[in-house]
N, C-alpha and C positions, 0 to 999 in steps of 0.2 A: 140919670139919663145915659151916660154914655153907655152903660147896662142895655139899656131900653134896644138906644140906636143900631147898637150892636146883635140885640137877637133880629130885630128886622132886619136887618141883613143877612142874615141867615138863615131868616126862612125863605128865603126866595132862593131858590134849586138851582143846582151848577144849569140842569136841564134847560132851567127856564132863560138863564144866563143867556145861553147859549142861542135859543130861542131868540130873545132877544138882538143879539146880536147879529144874526143870519137874517132878520126883518131891517135894520136898519143899513146892512151891506145891500138889502135888494130894493129897497127904498134908493140906495146911492147908485144902484144898474139904472134905477127906471131916471134918476136923474143924469144920466148921461148921455141920452137918446133924444134931452130936451133940448132945441134950439138955442142959441147963444142969446137973442130976445128973451124968450123964458126964461133963464136961466138968469139975467139980469132984473123977471119982478120978483126970486124967493128969497128970503131971508138969508142967504150963501153967507159961510166967512170966507175970510179973503183964502185960507190955507185949503178950504173944499174947494172952493172956486177952481184954483190951481189944478188938484187932484184930480179934479172931472174934465179943466180941459185939457193934461196932462193923456186923461186916458181917451179921449180922442184921437191925441195927434200918437199913441203907442197901435204898432203895427199888431196883428194878431197873433203874433209865433213865438214858439215858448213858453208861452202861456202869459206874456207881460201886461195883458190885458186881465189876466184871470190875478195877477197880485195886484194890480191897480186898482180893482176894484173892490179886494182884499184891504188895500188901504185907506182907501173912502169910506169901506165900512169902519175904520178903526179913526178916522176923524169923525164920521159922525156922531159917534159917542160924545167929544165935545161939544157937538153944536146942537142949536135947540133944533131935535128933532120931530117935536111935536106941533113947531111952527110949519118947518119943514112941508112936512106934511099934509099936514091943512091947506098950503099953499100948494102944492101940487094936484090935491083935490079939486081944487076950486078952480085952477087951470085946466083940466082934465074934463072938467062938468064943463068949463066957456067953450073949449074944444068942441063936444058933442053936441053942443046945443048950438051952435052955429054951424054944424055941419054941411057945409058947400059940398060942391061937386067933387073939385079935386082930394076930396081926404075921401071919398066914397070910391072911387077910383084907387088913391092910393093903400084904402084898408081892400079892396078886392086884389091888388098885387098882395101885398104881403101874405094873404093870405092864401091864393096861388102859389107863389113861393116858394112859404116855408111848411103849409099843410100839403102842400104836391098832388096826389090824385084828390084825397078828398075836397080839396079845396076846390079843384077841378073841377071836381063832381058838382059841388056847390055851386058853382056859379054858373054850370053849364043849367043848371035844375030851375035857373031863377029869369037864365038867360041862355037859349037855344041859339043865339047868331053866332056865337061863337068857335072856333074849330079847336077840336080836342085836341088835335097833332100839335097846333101850332102853341097852345100851351101849353103842355108837354115837353115841349124844344124849350122854351123860354123856362120852366124850372129844372132839367136836367140842367141846362147852361149855366144858369145860375148854380147850381152844386156845383158844378164843378173850376170855377171860377175864380181870382183872385179878387181881391177886395173892391179894388177901382172896376174891373169888369161888370163888378157886382150892380157895381151904381150906374155904368150901362145898359145894362140886360135890365134892372127895371127901371129906366128908363121908357126901353124901350116898349116894356106890357104896359105900363100905362099908357103909352101914348097910343096902342093897341086898340086899349079896354076904351079910349075915350073914343077911337075912330068905330067901333062897333056899335056902343051905346048913347051915341051923337045921331045914328042914323034913323 
């Protein structure tokens, strides 16, 4: 029996094991974007929850968050990642089905701030009421700001999106 178990472990290539570890790290990074209330609904063990909370506390200087994300990936190996993955999918589908207006504004905001000109063009194609220059100013200011200022820019952009789309 031991020989059979060892041969099964050897059949999994090093490349496949590495892909599995990267997938766990990406799942862990996705968990860092969840709000505390959403994290409470997930089957996370204490060490993993602490690592995620620590990630949110860290500044993004000198690769601190990258190292913490790698640590979260290592902790995910011991966690029940199948159950966590299924719970994440169920939370995401419930969010997409509720689809209230706030999430629509947030989605446009994220698209403009991360995609830049492509996101702005897409928004202007759907809603011609926006000013391209103003959207570009939000995008540029977001790109060269620190984390706390980025949050303010994001809020201003969401407010702008709400004002124009509600009219």
